[in-house]
VOBA-977366 format. One record per residue (C-alpha): residue number from 1; residue in one letter; x, y, z. Coordinates in steps of 0.1 Angstrom, whole numbers, plus 5000, padded with zeros to 4 digits. Layout:
PT_NUM_A_X_Y_Z
...
end
This chain:
PT_1_X_5901_2255_6279
PT_2_X_5926_2276_6259
PT_3_X_5949_2279_6288
PT_4_X_5949_2241_6294
PT_5_X_5957_2234_6258
PT_6_X_5987_2258_6259
PT_7_X_6000_2241_6290
PT_8_X_5997_2207_6275
PT_9_X_6014_2219_6243
PT_10_X_6041_2235_6262
PT_11_X_6046_2204_6283
PT_12_X_6049_2183_6251
PT_13_X_6074_2207_6235
PT_14_X_6095_2211_6266
PT_15_X_6093_2173_6273
PT_16_X_6103_2166_6237
PT_17_X_6132_2190_6239
PT_18_X_6144_2175_6271
PT_19_X_6141_2140_6257
PT_20_X_6160_2151_6226
PT_21_X_6187_2167_6247
PT_22_X_6191_2135_6267
PT_23_X_6192_2114_6236
PT_24_X_6218_2137_6220
PT_25_X_6241_2135_6250
PT_26_X_6237_2097_6253
PT_27_X_6247_2095_6216
PT_28_X_6277_2116_6222
PT_29_X_6288_2094_6251
PT_30_X_6283_2063_6230
PT_31_X_6304_2079_6202
PT_32_X_6332_2087_6226
PT_33_X_6332_2051_6240
PT_34_X_6334_2037_6205
PT_35_X_6363_2061_6197
PT_36_X_6381_2051_6229
PT_37_X_6376_2014_6220
PT_38_X_6389_2019_6185
PT_39_X_6420_2038_6199
PT_40_X_6426_2010_6224
PT_41_X_6425_1984_6197
PT_42_X_6448_2005_6175
PT_43_X_6472_2009_6204
PT_44_X_6472_1971_6210
PT_45_X_6477_1965_6173
PT_46_X_6505_1990_6171
PT_47_X_6525_1972_6198
PT_48_X_6524_1938_6181
PT_49_X_6558_1930_6169
PT_50_X_6570_1906_6142
PT_51_X_6586_1874_6155
PT_52_X_6623_1877_6162
PT_53_X_6645_1862_6135
PT_54_X_6661_1829_6146
PT_55_X_6694_1835_6165
PT_56_X_6725_1824_6147
PT_57_X_6738_1799_6172
PT_58_X_6771_1792_6155
PT_59_X_6793_1764_6168
PT_60_X_6788_1753_6203
PT_61_X_6815_1740_6227
PT_62_X_6813_1704_6215
PT_63_X_6819_1715_6179
PT_64_X_6848_1737_6190
PT_65_X_6863_1707_6208
PT_66_X_6858_1685_6177
PT_67_X_6875_1711_6155
PT_68_X_6904_1713_6180
PT_69_X_6908_1675_6178
PT_70_X_6907_1677_6140
PT_71_X_6934_1704_6140
PT_72_X_6956_1683_6162
PT_73_X_6952_1653_6138
PT_74_X_6959_1677_6109
PT_75_X_6991_1690_6126
PT_76_X_7003_1654_6133
PT_77_X_6998_1645_6096
PT_78_X_6969_1620_6101
PT_79_X_6946_1643_6081
PT_80_X_6953_1660_6048
PT_81_X_6943_1696_6041
PT_82_X_6913_1685_6021
PT_83_X_6901_1661_6048
PT_84_X_6905_1687_6075
PT_85_X_6887_1713_6055
PT_86_X_6857_1690_6047
PT_87_X_6854_1678_6083
PT_88_X_6856_1713_6096
PT_89_X_6829_1725_6071
PT_90_X_6806_1697_6082
PT_91_X_6809_1707_6118
PT_92_X_6803_1744_6111
PT_93_X_6773_1737_6089
end
């Protein structure tokens, strides 16, 4: 009987150690996966950029044509300096 008890005890101890080793390695794998997931999220967050500031469009072709017409009127004397400046400022705003 003594021999059988030792074998059973040994089986329990070895089996418990084996189960513990498997659990340990599974836990490490789980930890690595969690770290990789965190790193992937951090990498995704790091590449998010702020929205670009609005482009300063400035005057377009139609505005430039309008300013040219105003300049011609100003040169011909139809517009005063003040009228030309105010009309030009409205177009550029």
